[in-house]
C-alpha positions in Angstrom: 8.7 5.3 -28.7 6.0 7.8 -29.2 8.2 10.8 -30.0 11.1 8.9 -31.7 11.8 9.6 -35.4 11.9 6.6 -37.7 15.4 6.0 -39.0 16.3 2.9 -41.2 18.4 0.3 -39.3 21.0 0.4 -42.1 21.5 4.1 -41.3 22.1 3.2 -37.6 25.1 1.1 -38.7 26.6 4.1 -40.5 26.0 6.4 -37.6 27.6 3.9 -35.2 31.0 4.8 -36.8 30.6 8.5 -36.3 32.3 8.5 -32.8 34.0 5.7 -30.9 31.6 4.0 -28.4 32.7 1.4 -25.9 31.1 -2.0 -26.1 27.9 -2.3 -24.1 28.0 1.1 -22.4 25.7 3.7 -20.9 23.3 1.2 -19.4 20.3 2.5 -17.6 16.8 1.5 -16.5 13.4 3.1 -17.2 9.8 2.1 -17.2 7.8 1.7 -20.4 4.4 1.2 -18.6 2.8 2.6 -15.5 3.3 -0.6 -13.4 6.7 -0.5 -11.8 6.0 -3.7 -9.8 6.2 -6.2 -12.7 8.3 -4.7 -15.5 11.3 -2.6 -16.3 13.1 -1.5 -19.5 16.9 -1.7 -20.1 18.5 0.8 -22.5 22.2 0.7 -23.6 24.5 1.5 -26.4 26.7 -0.8 -28.6 29.4 0.4 -31.0 27.9 -1.5 -33.9 24.8 -3.6 -34.8 24.6 -6.8 -32.7 23.3 -10.0 -34.3 21.2 -11.1 -31.3 20.8 -8.3 -28.8 19.2 -9.6 -25.6 19.1 -9.3 -21.8 19.2 -12.3 -19.6 17.3 -11.9 -16.3 17.6 -14.2 -13.2 15.8 -14.0 -9.9 13.9 -16.2 -7.4 12.4 -19.0 -9.6 13.1 -16.8 -12.6 15.4 -17.3 -15.6 14.4 -15.7 -18.9 16.1 -14.0 -21.8 14.4 -10.9 -23.4 15.1 -9.8 -26.9 16.1 -6.2 -27.6 15.3 -3.9 -30.5 17.4 -1.1 -32.0 15.9 2.3 -31.3 16.0 4.7 -34.2 17.8 8.0 -33.5 20.9 10.1 -34.1 23.6 8.0 -32.4 26.6 7.6 -32.2 26.5 3.9 -31.7 23.4 1.7 -31.8 20.9 2.1 -29.0 19.1 -1.0 -27.8 16.0 -1.4 -25.7 14.7 -4.5 -24.0 11.5 -4.6 -22.1 11.5 -7.0 -19.1 8.1 -8.3 -18.2 6.5 -10.9 -16.0 8.5 -9.8 -13.0 7.3 -10.1 -9.4 6.7 -7.1 -7.1 9.3 -6.2 -4.6 11.8 -8.8 -5.9 15.5 -8.5 -6.6 16.8 -9.5 -10.0 20.1 -9.7 -11.8 20.4 -8.9 -15.5 23.2 -9.5 -17.9 23.8 -7.4 -21.0 26.8 -7.7 -23.2 28.6 -9.7 -20.5 28.1 -7.1 -17.8 25.9 -7.8 -14.8 23.7 -5.4 -12.8 21.1 -5.8 -10.1 17.8 -4.0 -9.4 14.6 -4.6 -7.4 11.1 -4.1 -8.6 8.7 -1.8 -6.8 6.6 -3.4 -4.0 2.9 -3.5 -4.9 1.9 -1.3 -1.9 3.5 0.8 0.9 4.1 -0.6 4.3 5.6 0.7 7.6 9.0 0.3 6.0 9.6 3.4 3.9 10.6 3.4 0.2 13.4 5.8 -0.6 13.0 8.2 -3.5 15.7 10.7 -4.7 15.1 13.8 -6.8 17.9 15.6 -8.6 18.0 18.0 -11.5 20.1 20.6 -13.4 23.0 18.2 -13.3 25.6 18.6 -16.1 29.0 16.7 -16.2 31.1 18.9 -14.0 33.0 17.7 -10.9 30.2 19.1 -8.8 27.8 17.0 -10.9 29.8 13.8 -10.3 29.9 14.6 -6.6 26.1 14.9 -6.5 25.5 11.7 -8.5 28.0 9.8 -6.3 26.3 11.0 -3.1 22.9 10.0 -4.6 24.3 6.5 -5.3 25.6 6.2 -1.8 22.1 7.0 -0.5 20.9 4.0 -2.4 17.4 5.1 -3.4 14.8 2.7 -4.8 13.8 5.2 -7.6 15.2 8.5 -9.0 13.0 11.2 -10.4 14.6 14.0 -12.4 12.7 17.2 -13.1 14.8 18.1 -16.2 18.1 19.5 -17.5 20.4 16.5 -17.7 23.7 16.8 -19.6 23.8 20.4 -20.9 25.2 19.0 -24.1 24.3 21.8 -26.5 24.4 19.3 -29.4 27.6 17.5 -28.3 27.5 13.7 -28.7 30.5 13.4 -26.4 28.9 15.3 -23.6 25.9 13.0 -23.8 28.2 10.0 -23.7 29.9 11.4 -20.6 26.6 12.0 -18.9 25.3 8.5 -19.4 28.6 7.0 -18.4 28.6 9.2 -15.2 25.1 8.1 -14.1 25.4 4.4 -15.1 26.3 3.1 -11.7 23.2 4.7 -10.3 20.9 4.5 -13.3 21.6 0.8 -14.3 20.4 -0.3 -10.8 17.1 1.6 -10.4 14.9 3.5 -12.8 15.6 7.1 -13.5 12.3 8.8 -14.6 12.8 12.1 -16.2 10.6 15.2 -17.0 11.7 17.1 -20.0 13.8 20.3 -19.3 14.7 23.2 -21.6 18.3 22.0 -22.1 17.0 18.7 -23.6 15.6 20.9 -26.3 18.6 23.1 -27.1 19.2 21.5 -30.5 17.4 19.1 -32.8 20.2 16.6 -32.0 19.6 16.9 -28.2 15.9 16.5 -28.7 16.2 13.4 -30.9 18.8 11.8 -28.7 16.7 12.4 -25.5 13.8 10.4 -26.9 16.1 7.7 -28.4 17.8 7.1 -25.1 14.8 7.0 -22.7 11.9 4.7 -22.1 8.8 6.2 -20.4 5.1 5.4 -20.5 2.5 7.0 -22.8 3.8 9.7 -25.2 7.0 10.0 -23.2 6.5 13.7 -22.7 3.8 13.7 -20.0 3.1 10.4 -18.3 2.4 8.7 -14.9 3.4 5.6 -13.1 2.9 3.9 -9.8 5.6 2.9 -7.4 4.5 1.1 -4.2 1.2 3.0 -4.0 2.7 6.4 -4.8 1.3 7.9 -7.9 4.0 9.8 -9.9 3.1 12.3 -12.6 5.7 13.8 -15.0 4.7 16.9 -16.9 6.2 18.7 -20.0 6.5 22.4 -20.4 9.3 22.5 -22.9 8.6 20.0 -25.7 7.8 22.7 -28.3 5.3 25.5 -28.3 3.6 25.1 -24.9 0.6 27.2 -25.9 -0.2 24.5 -28.6 -0.3 21.5 -26.3 -1.0 22.9 -22.8 -4.8 22.3 -23.0 -4.4 18.7 -24.1 -1.8 18.1 -21.4 -4.0 19.8 -18.7 -7.0 17.7 -19.6 -4.9 14.6 -19.5 -3.6 15.6 -16.1 -7.1 16.3 -14.8 -8.3 12.8 -15.9 -5.2 11.1 -14.6 -5.5 12.6 -11.1 -9.2 11.7 -11.0 -8.5 8.1 -12.1 -5.9 7.7 -9.3 -7.6 9.6 -6.5 -7.3 6.6 -4.2 -3.5 6.5 -4.5 -1.7 6.6 -1.1 0.3 9.7 -2.2 0.5 11.8 -5.4 3.8 13.4 -6.4 4.1 15.6 -9.5 7.4 16.6 -11.1 8.3 19.0 -13.9 11.1 21.3 -14.8 9.5 24.8 -14.7 8.8 26.0 -11.1 5.5 27.3 -9.8 7.2 29.2 -7.0 10.8 30.4 -6.8 12.6 33.4 -5.4 15.7 32.8 -7.5 16.8 33.9 -11.0 13.9 32.6 -13.2 11.2 32.9 -10.6 7.8 31.2 -10.7 6.6 30.6 -14.3 3.2 32.2 -14.7 2.2 30.1 -17.7 2.8 26.9 -15.7 0.8 28.2 -12.8 -2.1 29.2 -15.1 -2.1 25.8 -16.8 -1.7 23.4 -13.9 -1.9 24.8 -10.4 -5.6 24.7 -9.9 -5.8 21.2 -11.3 -3.0 20.0 -9.0 -4.5 21.5 -5.9 -8.0 20.3 -6.7 -6.7 16.9 -7.4 -5.2 16.6 -4.0 -1.5 16.5 -5.0 0.7 16.2 -2.0 4.0 17.3 -3.3 5.3 19.1 -6.5 9.0 18.8 -7.4 10.4 21.3 -9.9 13.8 22.7 -10.9 15.1 25.2 -13.5 16.5 27.6 -10.8 19.8 26.3 -9.7 19.2 26.2 -6.0 16.9 24.7 -3.4 13.6 26.1 -2.1 10.6 24.8 -0.3 7.2 26.5 0.1 4.9 26.3 3.0 1.8 24.3 2.2 -0.2 26.4 -0.2 -3.7 26.6 -1.6 -4.5 29.2 -4.2 -1.3 31.2 -3.3 -2.3 31.3 0.3 -0.1 29.8 3.1 -2.2 27.2 4.9 0.3 26.5 7.8 3.8 27.4 8.6 4.6 24.1 10.4 7.2 21.9 8.8 5.0 18.9 9.6 1.8 19.0 7.5 -1.4 17.0 7.7 -2.5 15.6 4.4 -5.1 17.9 2.7 -3.7 21.1 4.2 -2.3 22.5 1.0 0.4 21.4 -1.5 4.1 21.7 -0.9 6.2 22.9 -3.8 10.0 22.2 -4.1 12.7 23.6 -6.3 15.7 21.2 -6.5 18.0 22.6 -9.1 21.3 22.0 -7.4 22.4 18.8 -9.2 25.8 20.2 -10.1 25.7 22.4 -13.2 25.9 25.8 -11.5 24.2 27.8 -8.7 22.1 30.9 -8.7 21.7 33.8 -6.2 18.3 34.6 -4.7 16.5 37.3 -6.7 14.0 38.3 -4.1 15.1 39.8 -0.7 13.9 39.1 1.9 12.4 35.7 1.1 8.7 35.8 0.1 6.0 35.0 2.5 5.4 31.6 1.0 9.0 30.5 1.2 9.7 28.1 4.1 13.4 27.4 3.3 15.9 28.2 0.6 19.6 27.8 -0.1 22.3 28.2 -2.8 23.9 24.8 -2.6 24.6 21.7 -4.6 22.3 18.9 -3.4 19.6 16.4 -4.1 16.4 15.7 -2.2 15.6 12.4 -0.5 12.1 11.3 0.2 11.2 8.5 2.6 7.6 7.4 2.0 5.5 4.9 3.9 1.7 4.5 4.5 1.4 7.5 6.8 4.1 10.0 5.9 6.4 11.6 3.3 9.6 12.7 5.0 11.8 14.9 2.9 15.3 16.2 3.5 18.0 18.0 1.6 21.3 16.2 1.2 24.0 18.8 0.5 26.7 17.5 -1.8 29.1 20.4 -1.6 30.4 20.0 1.9 28.3 23.0 3.1 26.2 21.0 5.6 23.1 22.8 4.4 19.9 21.0 5.2 16.2 21.3 5.3 13.5 18.8 6.2 9.8 18.5 6.1 7.1 16.0 6.7 3.6 15.3 5.3 1.4 13.1 7.4 -1.9 11.2 6.9 -3.7 9.0 9.3 -3.2 5.2 8.8 -6.0 3.4 7.0 -8.0 1.2 9.4 -6.9 -2.4 9.4 -9.5 -5.1 8.8 -10.8 -6.8 12.0 -10.3 -10.5 12.2 -13.6 -12.0 13.4 -11.8 -14.9 14.9 -13.0 -18.6 15.0 -16.7 -19.3 14.8 -16.7 -21.9 17.5 -17.7 -21.0 21.1 -14.9 -20.8 23.6 -14.9 -20.4 27.4 -11.4 -19.0 27.9 -10.4 -15.5 27.0 -7.3 -13.4 27.2 -7.4 -9.7 27.8 -5.1 -7.4 25.9 -4.7 -3.7 26.8 -3.3 -1.2 24.3 -3.2 2.5 23.9 -4.4 4.4 21.0 -4.1 8.1 20.3 -6.9 9.6 18.3 -6.1 12.5 16.0 -5.9 15.7 18.0 -6.7 13.9 21.3 -5.2 12.2 24.3 -4.2 8.5 24.6 -7.1 6.2 25.1 -6.7 2.8 26.7 -8.7 0.1 24.9 -9.3 -3.4 26.2 -10.0 -6.2 23.7 -11.1 -9.7 24.6 -10.2 -12.5 22.1 -10.5 -16.3 22.1 -7.6 -18.2 23.5 -8.3 -21.8 22.5 -5.6 -23.6 20.6 -2.5 -22.1 19.1 -2.4 -19.3 16.5 0.6 -19.2 14.2 1.4 -15.8 12.6 3.8 -15.9 9.7 5.3 -12.5 8.9 6.9 -12.1 5.6 8.7 -8.7 5.3 11.3 -7.0 3.2 14.9 -8.1 3.7 16.7 -6.1 6.3 19.9 -5.7 4.3 19.8 -4.2 0.8 20.9 -6.3 -2.1 24.3 -5.3 -3.6 23.2 -3.3 -6.6 26.0 -4.0 -9.0 28.7 -6.5 -9.4 
C-alpha cells in the first residue's frame, strides 16, 4: 500500500453509494511480495462495507480462511484485499470470495524441462478489439500475465474502470496480473488513486521485482510523476536489484516507455539514458515495453549495436527489446521507413506476446488477435546447468552395466560417451512431475 492515500473507512461507506457496484465483483490476483511460490493477494470490490470480509482457500492438505482489509481509495464500492500466505510451490488452490469460486496455481520454485507460460499484453482499453485480445489470452492459459502499462483508458471515468476489471476478471482472478505503470494510469488524480487502490505489488508498487519459477521479473516506472525527480533513485534500486539476483535463471524487465520503436512515439531518450546501460551490464535477457500501439522486436543489441541477426540468440549475446502495444485500444502506423537496422520484425496488429520459458530457453511468439495471421517468433538459449553426479553405492561390486549416450558440446559434433555404473540390486526412481493436464481455472 506504499502509494495509497489514507481515507477513513467511514468515507469508504459513503463512496460506495456513488455508483452501483455488483456484489463481489472485479476479482483479480496480484503479488504483494517477491516470492510467487508461497503467496498471492486477492483484490475485489463490494457494493458496501462487509462485516467479516475474508477469503477461504482450499488445496492439498490445506484449508484456511484469510481476513481481508478495506483499501482506502476513491471507489466506487469498497475495495478489499486479502493476502494468502503459507502456500506450497507449484500447487493448485481453490479460493472462495463472496460465494464465488476461483482456482489458481502458485509458481513452481524453479524451472524444469516443462516450460512455464507467460503472457504480455498492454495498451488494452475496453473496446471489442480489447475483449478479443483478453479472451485470446485467456484461451492461451498462461501461468502469469505481465502488463507494461495502459490499462483501461478511463480518463477519470469510474464506469470505464469497472468495465475494465469486469472484462479481465476471468483471466485475472485465476493467475496474477503484474503491471508496470503507464501514462494513461496517470491521466487524472482519480485514475492515479484508483490504480494504486486496486492493485497489490511488492515494494513501493511503482518499481518492484518478483520471482516466478527462477525467472526474475523487474517492473519499472517512467510515468509516476516527474521522472527527473525519481530516476536516479529508481536507477540505483535497479542496479542493486540486478546485482542481488545475478544468479537467476533468466531476467525479464518490463515497463511502458520503449527503448526502441519505429512507430509513432519512437524510442524514449530519457529512458534509454536512465536504464539501458544498467540493463545490459546486468545481463538482462529480455525487455518488454509498450506505448506504441503495435508490435516490434529488435535484434539482440548491446550499446545500440546489433550483435547478431539470428532469431535464435545465445544467452549473453545482447539484449532483445520488444514493443507489445497491440492489446486492443488502437493501432499506429510505422513512422520510420524503411525499418531501422536494429528492427528484426514489426507489425501493425492487435496481439499479445506469449513466452515459453524453461531451464534452457525463452521461446517467444506473437499471437495475433485480429484475424490477420500476423506472427513473429524468437528464441533465447542458454546451456543447461550441469547435473550433480551420483557417486553410487560405496560397496564394492563385481558386475557392471555399460550405458552409451550421445552428447553434443556447444559448437561441436556429437560425442559418444560410455559410462560404467554398478548393477547390484534394484534401483527405484520415483519421478514426481507436474500434472499433464491443466487444472480448470474457474468454476
